[in-house]
C-alpha positions as CSV (number, residue, x, y, z in Angstrom):
1,X,-16.1,-1.4,33.5
2,X,-12.8,-3.0,32.3
3,X,-10.2,-3.5,35.1
4,X,-7.1,-1.4,34.7
5,X,-4.9,-4.5,34.8
6,X,-6.7,-5.8,31.7
7,X,-6.3,-2.5,29.8
8,X,-2.5,-2.6,30.5
9,X,-2.3,-6.3,29.4
10,X,-3.9,-5.4,26.0
11,X,-1.4,-2.6,25.5
12,X,1.5,-4.8,26.5
13,X,0.5,-7.5,24.1
14,X,0.2,-5.1,21.2
15,X,3.7,-3.6,21.9
16,X,5.6,-6.8,22.7
17,X,7.9,-8.1,19.9
18,X,7.3,-11.6,18.7
19,X,9.6,-13.6,16.6
20,X,8.8,-14.5,13.0
21,X,9.4,-18.0,11.8
22,X,12.2,-18.2,9.3
23,X,10.2,-20.5,7.0
24,X,7.0,-18.5,7.2
25,X,5.2,-18.1,3.9
26,X,2.0,-16.4,2.7
27,X,-0.2,-18.1,0.2
28,X,-2.8,-16.5,-2.1
29,X,-2.9,-13.1,-0.5
30,X,-5.3,-10.9,-2.5
31,X,-4.2,-7.4,-3.0
32,X,-6.8,-4.6,-3.0
33,X,-6.8,-4.4,-6.9
34,X,-7.5,-8.2,-7.1
35,X,-3.9,-9.3,-7.9
36,X,-2.9,-12.4,-6.0
37,X,0.4,-12.3,-4.1
38,X,2.2,-15.3,-2.6
39,X,5.4,-15.3,-0.5
40,X,7.5,-18.5,-0.6
41,X,11.0,-19.6,0.5
42,X,13.4,-19.8,-2.3
43,X,15.5,-22.9,-3.1
44,X,18.7,-21.0,-2.5
45,X,18.5,-20.6,1.3
46,X,16.0,-20.7,4.1
47,X,16.6,-17.0,4.8
48,X,15.5,-15.9,1.3
49,X,11.9,-15.5,0.1
50,X,10.4,-14.8,-3.3
51,X,7.4,-12.5,-3.8
52,X,5.0,-13.7,-6.5
53,X,2.3,-11.4,-8.0
54,X,-0.2,-13.1,-10.3
55,X,2.1,-16.0,-10.9
56,X,5.2,-14.1,-11.8
57,X,8.2,-13.5,-9.5
58,X,8.3,-9.8,-8.6
59,X,11.5,-10.0,-6.5
60,X,13.5,-12.0,-4.0
61,X,14.1,-10.9,-0.4
62,X,17.3,-12.1,1.2
63,X,17.9,-11.7,5.0
64,X,21.5,-10.6,5.4
65,X,23.7,-11.6,8.4
66,X,23.6,-8.1,9.9
67,X,21.2,-5.9,11.7
68,X,20.4,-2.2,11.8
69,X,18.5,0.1,14.1
70,X,16.9,3.5,13.4
71,X,18.2,5.8,16.1
72,X,16.5,9.1,16.3
73,X,16.3,11.0,19.5
74,X,19.8,9.9,20.7
75,X,21.6,11.3,17.7
76,X,23.9,14.1,18.7
77,X,23.9,13.2,22.4
78,X,26.2,11.1,24.6
79,X,23.7,8.2,24.2
80,X,24.0,8.0,20.4
81,X,26.2,4.8,20.5
82,X,24.5,3.2,23.5
83,X,21.0,2.7,22.3
84,X,20.3,-0.9,23.3
85,X,16.7,0.1,24.0
86,X,16.1,0.8,20.3
87,X,15.2,-2.5,18.6
88,X,17.6,-3.8,15.9
89,X,16.2,-5.8,13.0
90,X,17.8,-7.9,10.3
91,X,18.6,-6.1,7.0
92,X,16.7,-7.4,4.0
93,X,18.1,-7.0,0.5
94,X,15.5,-6.8,-2.3
95,X,16.8,-8.4,-5.5
96,X,15.5,-9.4,-8.9
97,X,14.6,-13.1,-9.3
98,X,17.7,-15.3,-9.6
99,X,16.8,-16.3,-13.2
100,X,16.7,-12.6,-14.4
101,X,19.6,-11.1,-16.3
102,X,20.5,-7.4,-16.1
103,X,19.9,-6.8,-19.8
104,X,16.4,-8.2,-19.9
105,X,13.3,-5.9,-19.8
106,X,12.2,-7.6,-16.6
107,X,14.9,-5.9,-14.6
108,X,12.5,-3.1,-13.5
109,X,10.1,-3.2,-10.5
110,X,7.0,-1.0,-11.0
111,X,5.8,1.3,-8.2
112,X,2.7,-0.7,-7.5
113,X,4.7,-3.9,-7.3
114,X,7.2,-2.2,-4.9
115,X,4.2,-1.2,-2.7
116,X,3.1,-4.8,-2.8
117,X,6.6,-6.0,-1.8
118,X,6.4,-3.6,1.2
119,X,3.0,-5.1,2.0
120,X,4.5,-8.6,1.8
121,X,7.3,-7.6,4.2
122,X,5.0,-6.1,6.7
123,X,2.8,-9.1,6.5
124,X,5.7,-11.4,7.3
125,X,7.4,-9.1,9.8
126,X,4.3,-7.3,11.1
127,X,5.6,-7.0,14.7
128,X,8.5,-4.8,13.5
129,X,8.0,-1.1,13.6
130,X,10.7,-0.7,11.0
131,X,12.3,-3.0,8.4
132,X,15.8,-2.0,7.1
133,X,16.1,-2.8,3.4
134,X,18.7,-2.5,0.7
135,X,17.7,-2.2,-3.0
136,X,20.0,-4.3,-5.2
137,X,21.8,-2.3,-7.9
138,X,20.9,-5.1,-10.3
139,X,17.4,-3.6,-10.4
140,X,17.5,-1.2,-13.3
141,X,15.2,1.4,-11.7
142,X,16.7,1.1,-8.2
143,X,17.2,4.9,-8.0
144,X,13.5,5.5,-9.0
145,X,12.4,3.0,-6.3
146,X,14.7,4.6,-3.7
147,X,13.2,8.0,-4.5
148,X,9.7,6.5,-4.3
149,X,10.2,5.0,-0.9
150,X,11.7,8.2,0.5
151,X,9.5,10.8,-1.2
152,X,6.3,8.9,-0.4
153,X,7.2,8.5,3.3
154,X,7.2,4.7,3.1
155,X,10.7,4.8,4.5
156,X,13.6,7.1,5.6
157,X,17.4,6.9,5.8
158,X,19.4,6.9,9.0
159,X,19.2,10.2,11.0
160,X,22.9,10.0,11.8
161,X,25.5,10.5,9.1
162,X,26.4,7.1,7.6
163,X,27.8,5.5,4.5
164,X,25.1,2.8,4.7
165,X,22.5,2.6,2.0
166,X,19.7,1.1,4.1
167,X,16.2,2.5,3.9
168,X,14.1,2.0,7.0
169,X,10.5,1.1,6.0
170,X,8.0,2.4,8.5
171,X,5.0,0.2,9.5
172,X,3.1,3.3,10.7
173,X,3.4,5.2,7.4
174,X,2.7,2.1,5.3
175,X,-0.6,1.5,7.0
176,X,-1.4,5.2,6.7
177,X,-1.5,4.7,2.9
178,X,2.0,6.1,2.1
179,X,3.1,5.2,-1.4
180,X,-0.4,4.4,-2.7
181,X,-2.5,7.6,-3.2
182,X,-1.2,9.5,-6.2
183,X,1.3,6.7,-7.2
184,X,-0.9,3.8,-8.3
185,X,-4.4,2.4,-7.8
186,X,-3.5,-0.7,-5.8
187,X,-4.3,0.8,-2.3
188,X,-7.1,0.0,0.1
189,X,-9.2,3.0,-1.1
190,X,-10.3,2.0,-4.7
191,X,-10.3,4.8,-7.3
192,X,-13.6,6.5,-7.8
193,X,-14.9,6.9,-11.4
194,X,-16.8,10.0,-10.5
195,X,-14.7,12.0,-8.1
196,X,-11.2,12.5,-6.7
197,X,-12.2,12.2,-3.1
198,X,-10.0,9.1,-2.6
199,X,-7.0,10.8,-4.2
200,X,-6.8,14.3,-2.7
201,X,-8.4,15.6,0.5
202,X,-11.3,18.0,0.4
203,X,-10.4,21.7,1.0
204,X,-11.4,23.4,4.2
205,X,-14.0,26.1,4.3
206,X,-16.4,26.9,7.1
207,X,-20.0,25.6,7.1
208,X,-22.7,25.5,9.8
209,X,-25.2,23.0,11.3
210,X,-28.3,23.9,13.3
211,X,-30.6,21.0,14.5
212,X,-32.6,20.4,17.6
213,X,-29.5,18.7,19.2
214,X,-26.6,20.5,17.5
215,X,-25.5,24.1,16.9
216,X,-22.0,24.0,15.4
217,X,-19.6,25.7,13.0
218,X,-17.5,23.2,11.2
219,X,-15.7,22.6,7.8
220,X,-17.9,22.0,4.7
221,X,-18.1,18.2,4.2
222,X,-17.2,16.5,0.9
223,X,-20.0,15.3,-1.4
224,X,-21.2,11.8,-0.8
225,X,-20.0,8.9,-3.0
226,X,-22.3,7.2,-5.6
227,X,-24.7,4.6,-4.2
228,X,-23.0,1.2,-4.2
229,X,-19.5,2.6,-4.6
230,X,-16.8,0.6,-2.9
231,X,-15.0,2.8,-0.4
232,X,-12.5,0.3,1.2
233,X,-11.2,-3.1,0.4
234,X,-8.7,-5.3,2.3
235,X,-7.9,-8.9,2.3
236,X,-7.7,-10.4,5.8
237,X,-5.3,-13.4,5.7
238,X,-6.2,-14.6,9.2
239,X,-9.6,-15.8,7.9
240,X,-8.8,-15.8,4.1
241,X,-11.6,-13.4,3.2
242,X,-11.9,-9.9,1.7
243,X,-13.6,-7.2,3.7
244,X,-15.4,-4.4,1.8
245,X,-17.1,-1.2,2.9
246,X,-19.7,0.0,0.3
247,X,-21.6,3.3,0.3
248,X,-25.3,2.5,1.0
249,X,-27.5,2.0,-2.0
250,X,-31.1,2.5,-1.0
251,X,-32.6,1.8,-4.4
252,X,-35.8,3.7,-5.2
253,X,-39.4,3.7,-4.2
254,X,-40.3,0.9,-6.6
255,X,-37.1,-1.2,-6.0
256,X,-36.0,-2.5,-2.6
257,X,-32.2,-2.7,-2.9
258,X,-30.1,-5.6,-1.4
259,X,-28.7,-3.0,1.1
260,X,-32.2,-1.8,2.2
261,X,-33.6,-5.3,2.4
262,X,-30.7,-6.4,4.7
263,X,-30.9,-3.3,6.8
264,X,-34.7,-3.8,7.3
265,X,-34.2,-7.5,8.2
266,X,-31.4,-6.8,10.7
267,X,-33.3,-4.0,12.5
268,X,-36.2,-6.3,13.0
269,X,-34.2,-8.9,14.8
270,X,-34.4,-9.0,18.6
271,X,-30.6,-8.7,19.0
272,X,-30.1,-5.6,16.8
273,X,-33.3,-3.9,18.0
274,X,-32.1,-4.3,21.6
275,X,-29.1,-2.1,20.7
276,X,-30.4,0.3,18.1
277,X,-34.2,0.5,18.9
278,X,-35.1,1.0,15.2
279,X,-37.5,-1.9,14.6
280,X,-40.1,-0.9,12.0
281,X,-41.6,-1.2,8.6
282,X,-39.7,-1.2,5.3
283,X,-41.0,2.3,4.7
284,X,-39.8,3.5,8.1
285,X,-36.3,2.1,7.3
286,X,-36.3,3.7,3.8
287,X,-37.1,7.0,5.4
288,X,-34.4,6.5,8.1
289,X,-31.7,5.7,5.4
290,X,-32.9,8.7,3.3
291,X,-32.4,11.0,6.3
292,X,-28.9,9.6,6.9
293,X,-27.9,9.9,3.2
294,X,-29.1,13.5,3.2
295,X,-27.1,14.4,6.3
296,X,-23.6,15.7,5.1
297,X,-22.1,14.6,8.4
298,X,-22.9,10.9,8.2
299,X,-21.5,8.2,5.8
300,X,-23.7,5.1,5.8
301,X,-21.9,1.9,4.7
302,X,-22.6,-1.7,4.3
303,X,-19.9,-4.1,5.4
304,X,-19.3,-7.3,3.5
305,X,-17.2,-10.5,3.7
306,X,-16.3,-11.8,0.2
307,X,-19.3,-9.8,-1.2
308,X,-21.8,-11.1,1.4
309,X,-23.4,-8.4,3.4
310,X,-22.8,-8.8,7.1
311,X,-23.3,-5.4,8.8
312,X,-24.0,-1.7,8.7
313,X,-22.0,1.3,10.0
314,X,-22.5,5.0,10.2
315,X,-19.3,7.0,10.1
316,X,-20.0,10.5,11.4
317,X,-18.1,13.8,11.7
318,X,-18.0,14.5,15.4
319,X,-18.0,18.3,15.2
320,X,-21.7,18.3,14.2
321,X,-22.8,15.3,16.2
322,X,-24.7,15.4,19.5
323,X,-21.8,13.6,21.3
324,X,-19.5,16.6,20.6
325,X,-20.6,18.4,23.8
326,X,-19.4,15.5,25.9
327,X,-15.9,15.3,24.5
328,X,-13.4,16.9,26.8
329,X,-11.9,19.8,24.9
330,X,-14.2,19.2,22.0
331,X,-13.6,17.2,18.8
332,X,-11.2,18.3,16.0
333,X,-12.6,19.6,12.7
334,X,-12.1,16.2,10.9
335,X,-12.5,13.8,13.8
336,X,-14.8,10.9,13.1
337,X,-17.3,8.8,15.1
338,X,-18.6,5.2,14.6
339,X,-21.9,3.5,15.1
340,X,-21.9,-0.2,14.1
341,X,-24.1,-3.2,13.9
342,X,-23.4,-6.8,12.8
343,X,-26.6,-8.1,11.3
344,X,-25.6,-11.7,10.4
345,X,-25.1,-14.0,13.4
346,X,-22.6,-16.2,11.6
347,X,-20.3,-13.2,11.1
348,X,-20.1,-12.5,14.8
349,X,-17.2,-13.4,17.1
350,X,-14.0,-11.9,18.4
351,X,-11.8,-12.7,15.4
352,X,-14.0,-11.1,12.7
353,X,-15.1,-8.3,15.1
354,X,-11.5,-7.1,15.6
355,X,-10.9,-7.2,11.8
356,X,-13.8,-5.1,10.8
357,X,-13.5,-2.8,13.8
358,X,-9.8,-2.0,13.1
359,X,-10.6,-1.7,9.4
360,X,-13.3,1.0,10.1
361,X,-10.8,3.0,12.1
362,X,-8.2,2.4,9.4
363,X,-10.6,3.7,6.7
364,X,-11.4,6.9,8.7
365,X,-7.7,7.7,9.0
366,X,-7.0,6.8,5.3
367,X,-10.0,8.9,4.0
368,X,-8.5,12.2,5.3
369,X,-5.0,12.8,6.7
370,X,-6.5,15.6,8.9
371,X,-8.5,13.1,11.0
372,X,-6.6,12.7,14.2
373,X,-9.1,10.8,16.4
374,X,-11.8,8.2,15.8
375,X,-14.3,7.9,18.6
376,X,-17.3,5.8,19.8
377,X,-19.6,5.9,22.8
378,X,-20.8,2.4,23.6
379,X,-22.9,1.7,26.7
380,X,-20.6,1.6,29.7
381,X,-21.9,-1.8,30.7
382,X,-21.2,-3.5,27.3
383,X,-18.0,-5.3,28.3
384,X,-17.8,-7.2,24.9
385,X,-17.6,-3.9,23.0
386,X,-15.3,-2.3,25.5
387,X,-12.9,-5.2,25.2
388,X,-13.1,-5.0,21.4
389,X,-12.2,-1.3,21.5
390,X,-9.2,-1.9,23.7
391,X,-8.0,-4.7,21.4
392,X,-8.4,-2.3,18.5
393,X,-6.0,0.3,19.8
394,X,-8.5,2.6,21.5
395,X,-8.4,4.0,25.0
396,X,-11.1,5.3,27.3
397,X,-11.3,9.1,27.6
398,X,-14.2,9.5,30.0
399,X,-17.6,8.2,31.0
400,X,-20.7,10.3,30.7
401,X,-24.5,10.2,30.7
402,X,-26.6,10.7,27.6
403,X,-30.3,11.3,28.4
404,X,-30.9,7.7,27.6
405,X,-27.8,5.7,28.5
406,X,-24.4,5.9,30.4
407,X,-21.6,5.8,27.8
408,X,-17.9,5.2,27.7
409,X,-16.1,7.6,25.4
410,X,-13.5,5.5,23.5
411,X,-10.9,7.0,21.3
412,X,-8.3,5.8,18.7
413,X,-5.6,8.5,18.1
414,X,-3.9,8.4,14.7
415,X,-0.4,8.3,16.3
416,X,-1.1,5.5,18.7
417,X,-3.3,3.4,16.3
418,X,-0.6,3.2,13.7
419,X,2.2,2.7,16.2
420,X,0.5,-0.4,17.6
421,X,0.5,-3.8,15.7
422,X,-3.3,-4.0,15.3
423,X,-3.7,-4.2,11.5
């Protein structure tokens, strides 16, 4: 069990503001579509930075000498003008590069570049829940960009009547995929060549599952992706590598795919077998994967660092999973569960573990906006995993007994996960 004081410490660390160095820069940040972004101080002032995308300067960001705060619940009350508890942040003006002239064709900023600029800002100022920005009127399509930020939910204006033009960018909505889906293809969920499941969410109509361990009514689940299809891609600057989740490609009876070969090797290691208990022959593992692929409620994925396979995860729908009966109040229709293994020893460790664990939760919330909770049920004595889940924005709901183990029910709620600074 994890001591209560340690749980509170994890929450405190995730919520506490930390200053960002004025000369901070980001080099060779790889965007999900492969474009390379860098953030550098400009030669004009130490408070100005330029955002470069594939070698060209997309914009400059100047920190102004004033701050702004997004006051919400106090508006219209006697506390409206005494809100010192609401954090104030420096206002940042987004301008065209200093060398650009208003009449040149380069005076527009595309929507996908605007999304990348927001990404750059939340990479630099990731501890801020909001970033107040101004769009310079020298940008020819500033009105289009303002509409994009507001209509997509990436930002909002002040709740109280004001003459100020600031837009408050939201960290929580940015990480939920605002401004990506339906606007451009630069987001963390790559476009699918065969379906629209990464663009629009699947409609809801009732279905039913009956197995030896489950009897449940639940929504019909979306069709599975193609074998080998990339579902999620995100560059992790803390280690300088790109994390990918790919739908499992089992190959065929006469061809052992890379995914199946890795899966077979991992499950026959002592460490993985101690946790999963699935040691066996290649044919046993082929049959296991085939059953998982044929189950509409389970999404099997291979996790990779820079294209090198490192682990396996099963992303389940909880409604038709055997853990559902142990969840107080029951799971929601679109709530997801996680079962994970890291197969390669050299990819273990707390830094990488937090990155892929948070990314799996992130993917679940991105894949469908109706998913409100992501849960797991690790062994109650596995302190390493319990610590990882606390550090990933999860909390413990309850403890219960499966027939074969005592488990802790861990849960990441959408609202809390995106409010914390864990991505």
